C-alpha positions as CSV (number, residue, x, y, z in Angstrom):
1,M,106.4,101.1,80.7
2,L,107.8,99.4,83.8
3,A,111.6,99.0,83.4
4,I,112.4,96.1,85.8
5,S,115.2,93.7,85.2
6,Q,115.4,90.0,86.3
7,S,117.6,90.9,89.2
8,D,115.2,93.7,90.2
9,T,112.4,91.2,90.2
10,E,114.3,88.8,92.6
11,L,115.0,91.8,94.9
12,I,111.4,92.9,94.8
13,L,110.2,89.4,95.6
14,S,112.5,89.1,98.5
15,D,111.2,92.4,100.0
16,A,107.6,91.4,99.4
17,L,107.9,88.2,101.3
18,S,108.8,90.0,104.4
19,G,105.5,91.9,104.4
20,A,101.8,91.1,104.5
21,A,99.5,90.6,101.5
22,D,97.7,93.7,100.4
23,S,94.4,91.9,100.0
24,N,92.7,88.6,100.8
25,L,90.9,88.6,97.5
26,G,92.2,86.4,94.7
27,Y,92.4,82.6,94.2
28,F,95.7,82.1,92.4
29,S,97.6,84.8,94.3
30,K,97.3,87.3,97.1
31,P,98.8,90.7,96.0
32,F,101.7,92.5,97.8
33,R,102.0,96.3,97.7
34,I,105.6,97.4,97.6
35,S,107.7,100.5,97.0
36,F,110.5,100.3,94.4
37,R,112.5,103.3,93.2
38,D,109.8,105.8,94.3
39,N,107.1,103.8,92.5
40,E,104.3,101.9,94.2
41,L,103.9,98.4,92.6
42,I,101.7,95.4,93.1
43,L,103.4,92.0,93.0
44,K,101.6,88.8,92.5
45,K,103.4,85.5,92.9
46,Y,102.0,82.2,91.7
47,F,102.3,78.6,92.6
48,P,105.7,77.2,91.6
49,I,105.8,74.2,89.3
50,Q,108.6,72.1,87.9
51,D,107.6,72.0,84.2
52,Y,109.4,74.9,82.6
53,K,107.7,74.3,79.3
54,I,104.3,75.0,80.8
55,V,105.6,78.1,82.5
56,S,107.1,79.4,79.2
57,E,103.8,78.8,77.4
58,I,101.9,80.7,80.1
59,I,104.3,83.6,79.9
60,Q,104.0,83.9,76.1
61,N,100.2,83.6,76.3
62,H,100.1,86.3,79.0
63,D,102.0,88.8,76.8
64,N,99.8,88.1,73.8
65,Y,96.7,88.3,76.0
66,V,97.6,91.7,77.4
67,S,98.2,92.9,73.8
68,A,94.9,91.5,72.6
69,L,92.9,93.2,75.4
70,G,94.6,96.5,74.5
71,R,93.6,96.1,70.9
72,I,90.0,95.4,71.9
73,G,90.0,98.6,74.0
74,I,90.3,97.2,77.5
75,R,92.6,99.5,79.5
76,L,95.2,97.9,81.7
77,P,98.0,99.3,84.0
78,D,101.6,98.7,83.0
79,T,102.1,95.0,83.5
80,I,105.1,92.7,83.2
81,I,105.5,89.0,83.8
82,R,108.7,87.3,85.0
83,T,109.9,83.9,86.2
84,V,112.0,83.2,89.3
85,R,113.7,79.9,89.9
86,I,113.1,78.4,93.3
87,R,115.3,75.3,93.8
88,T,113.9,72.8,91.2
89,K,110.7,74.8,90.4
90,Y,109.7,77.9,88.5
91,Q,107.5,80.7,90.0
92,I,105.6,83.2,87.8
93,I,105.7,86.8,89.1
94,I,103.5,89.6,87.8
95,L,104.3,93.2,88.5
96,Q,101.9,96.1,87.9
97,E,101.6,99.8,88.6
98,A,99.6,100.0,91.9
99,F,96.3,101.8,92.3
100,N,95.3,103.6,95.5
101,R,93.1,101.3,97.6
102,D,90.2,103.8,97.2
103,D,90.4,103.4,93.5
104,L,89.7,99.6,93.6
105,L,86.3,99.2,92.1
106,R,85.0,96.6,94.5
107,T,86.0,98.9,97.5
108,R,84.3,101.9,95.9
109,F,81.2,99.9,95.0
110,E,80.7,98.8,98.6
111,T,80.3,102.4,99.9
112,A,79.0,104.4,96.8
113,P,75.6,106.0,96.8
114,E,73.0,104.4,94.6
115,Q,73.4,106.6,91.5
116,D,77.2,106.0,91.5
117,L,76.6,102.3,91.7
118,L,74.6,102.4,88.5
119,K,77.4,104.5,86.8
120,I,79.9,101.8,87.8
121,C,77.6,99.1,86.4
122,K,77.5,101.0,83.1
123,L,81.2,101.3,82.9
124,I,81.7,97.5,83.3
125,Y,78.9,96.7,80.9
126,D,80.4,99.0,78.3
127,D,83.7,96.9,78.7
128,V,81.8,93.7,78.2
129,V,80.0,94.9,75.1
130,R,83.3,96.2,73.8
131,F,84.9,92.8,74.3
132,I,81.9,90.9,72.8
133,N,81.6,93.1,69.7
134,Y,85.3,93.1,68.8
135,P,85.8,91.0,65.7
136,K,87.8,88.0,67.0
137,E,87.7,85.9,63.8
138,K,89.3,82.6,64.9
139,M,90.8,83.9,68.1
140,N,90.0,81.9,71.2
141,I,89.9,84.4,74.1
142,G,88.1,84.7,77.5
143,F,87.5,87.6,79.8
144,H,86.5,88.0,83.4
145,P,85.2,91.5,84.0
146,T,84.1,91.3,87.6
147,L,84.3,94.1,90.1
148,R,87.3,92.8,92.0
149,N,89.3,92.9,88.8
150,Y,89.0,96.6,88.2
151,A,90.2,100.0,89.4
152,I,88.9,103.4,88.4
153,Q,90.7,106.7,88.0
154,N,89.1,109.8,86.6
155,D,86.0,107.8,85.6
156,T,88.2,105.5,83.5
157,L,88.2,101.8,84.2
158,F,91.5,99.7,84.4
159,F,91.3,96.0,84.2
160,F,94.2,94.4,86.1
161,D,93.5,90.6,86.4
162,T,95.7,89.1,83.7
163,F,96.2,85.6,85.3
164,P,95.5,83.1,84.2
165,P,95.8,84.6,80.7
166,M,92.9,83.6,78.5
167,L,94.1,83.7,75.0
168,M,93.1,80.1,74.6
169,S,90.1,77.9,74.4
170,Q,87.9,77.2,77.4
171,K,89.1,73.6,77.5
172,E,92.7,74.7,77.6
173,L,92.0,77.3,80.2
174,N,90.4,74.7,82.5
175,R,93.6,72.6,82.4
176,V,95.7,75.6,83.2
177,I,93.5,76.6,86.1
178,I,93.9,73.1,87.6
179,R,97.6,73.0,87.0
180,M,98.3,76.4,88.4
181,S,96.0,76.2,91.4
182,P,97.5,76.4,94.8
183,H,95.7,73.2,95.4
184,G,96.7,71.7,92.0
185,S,98.6,68.8,93.4
186,Y,95.4,67.1,94.5
187,L,92.9,68.8,92.3
188,K,94.4,67.3,89.2
189,N,93.6,63.9,90.5
190,L,90.1,64.8,91.7
191,V,88.7,67.4,89.3
192,H,88.0,66.7,85.6
193,P,88.8,69.7,83.5
194,S,85.1,69.9,82.3
195,W,84.0,70.5,85.9
196,V,85.8,73.8,85.8
197,N,83.3,74.9,83.2
198,I,81.0,75.9,86.1
199,V,83.5,78.8,86.7
200,T,84.8,79.5,83.3
201,N,81.5,79.5,81.4
202,E,81.3,83.1,82.6
203,Y,84.5,84.0,80.8
204,Y,83.4,82.8,77.3
205,N,79.6,83.1,77.3
206,F,78.1,86.6,76.9
207,E,74.9,85.9,78.7
208,K,76.7,84.4,81.7
209,M,79.4,87.1,81.6
210,F,76.7,89.9,81.8
211,T,74.5,88.3,84.4
212,G,77.5,87.3,86.4
213,I,78.5,90.9,86.8
214,T,74.9,91.8,87.8
215,G,74.9,89.0,90.4
216,S,78.1,90.2,91.9
217,C,76.8,93.8,92.1
218,C,73.6,92.6,93.8
219,R,75.5,90.5,96.3
220,L,77.8,93.4,97.3
221,R,74.9,95.8,97.7
222,P,71.7,93.8,98.3
223,E,69.9,96.9,99.6
224,H,70.1,98.3,96.0
225,A,69.6,95.0,94.2
226,E,66.2,96.1,92.8
227,S,67.7,99.2,91.2
228,I,70.7,97.3,89.9
229,L,68.4,94.7,88.2
230,K,66.2,97.4,86.6
231,F,69.2,99.3,85.4
232,S,70.9,96.2,84.0
233,T,67.7,95.1,82.3
234,D,67.2,98.5,80.7
235,Y,70.9,98.5,79.6
236,I,70.7,95.2,77.8
237,N,67.4,96.0,76.2
238,D,68.8,99.3,74.8
239,S,71.9,97.5,73.5
240,N,72.5,96.3,69.9
241,C,72.4,92.6,71.0
242,A,70.2,90.1,69.3
243,V,66.6,90.0,70.4
244,A,67.0,86.4,71.6
245,T,70.0,87.4,73.7
246,K,68.1,90.3,75.2
247,Q,65.1,88.0,76.1
248,K,67.3,85.4,77.7
249,I,69.2,87.9,79.8
250,T,66.0,89.7,80.8
251,R,64.4,86.5,82.0
252,I,67.5,85.8,84.2
253,L,67.4,89.3,85.6
254,T,63.9,89.0,87.2
255,A,65.9,88.2,90.4
256,P,69.5,88.5,91.5
257,P,71.6,85.9,89.6
258,E,73.1,83.3,91.9
259,L,76.4,81.5,92.0
260,P,76.0,77.7,91.5
261,W,76.2,75.8,94.8
262,L,79.3,73.9,93.6
263,W,81.0,77.2,93.0
264,T,80.2,78.6,96.4
265,F,81.2,75.2,98.0
266,F,84.5,75.3,96.2
267,R,85.0,79.0,97.2
268,R,84.5,78.1,100.9
269,L,86.8,75.0,100.6
270,T,89.7,77.1,99.2
271,G,89.2,80.1,101.6
272,N,88.3,82.5,98.8
273,V,86.3,85.6,99.9
274,G,82.9,86.5,98.5
275,K,79.4,87.5,99.4
276,P,76.5,85.0,99.8
277,N,73.8,84.6,97.2
278,I,70.6,86.6,97.7
279,R,67.8,84.0,98.2
280,R,65.3,84.3,95.3
281,S,62.4,83.3,97.7
282,S,63.1,86.4,99.8
283,F,63.5,88.8,96.9
284,L,60.6,91.0,95.8
285,T,60.8,90.8,92.0
286,F,59.5,93.2,89.5
287,G,56.8,90.7,88.7
288,N,55.6,90.7,92.3
289,L,55.4,94.5,92.1
290,L,53.3,94.4,88.9
291,F,50.8,91.8,89.9
């Protein structure tokens, strides 16, 4: 477990600000890679806000969310959350054990041979099914198992994206996303929380979660999209999901799933990095091959 005090956190933050971000991926925060007491850490700092009550609620939810994911069977690196006061505002800081850059799943997926791509797909799909099948009773919880949120060591997945924490309803999460956005000062006056569903549906709906991963994989490796679609279709049909769910997902996977235009527009507007959709009109589907 990471043993980092409040004063350590402030020192680490000061050192991180003198360097460059480790990655340009991420909407809420760009991660910094730092060395501290012979350990390599990832630091993520979030948009400062004045309302300490909101910050406190997010921190408590974060700790509970990390615990809940662990009980479900989702592996995470050691992760701690802290608050640093900056003048009249409060900034949330997350510190995690760092992975080697070559262990980041998105990086590995971009260069892996075809058979390894399918193994990676299976590992993520297994995490999704593990999450969906866990008895949640009345627990409201979301999950975003996309490639950029994972690292892999010794064929074991580690999920490291714990912000925003999602131990809450989708409606509550939408409000947190707007409030904690780097662009929140104007988004809160322009964007109704329900509009954020176009992003967060994927965190709460199994079909959208599964096909969202498939779409990401296809966009990253379009030359292997056909194999990815076939493997994903076979995986869901061999699963213990309801027949109606299998049929719905299978229909979607006749071509690479696409991000909605509003999502891609918003991604460009905020400078977030991602691959373009694969046009359905240019994709040779399995149906075309059969008939």
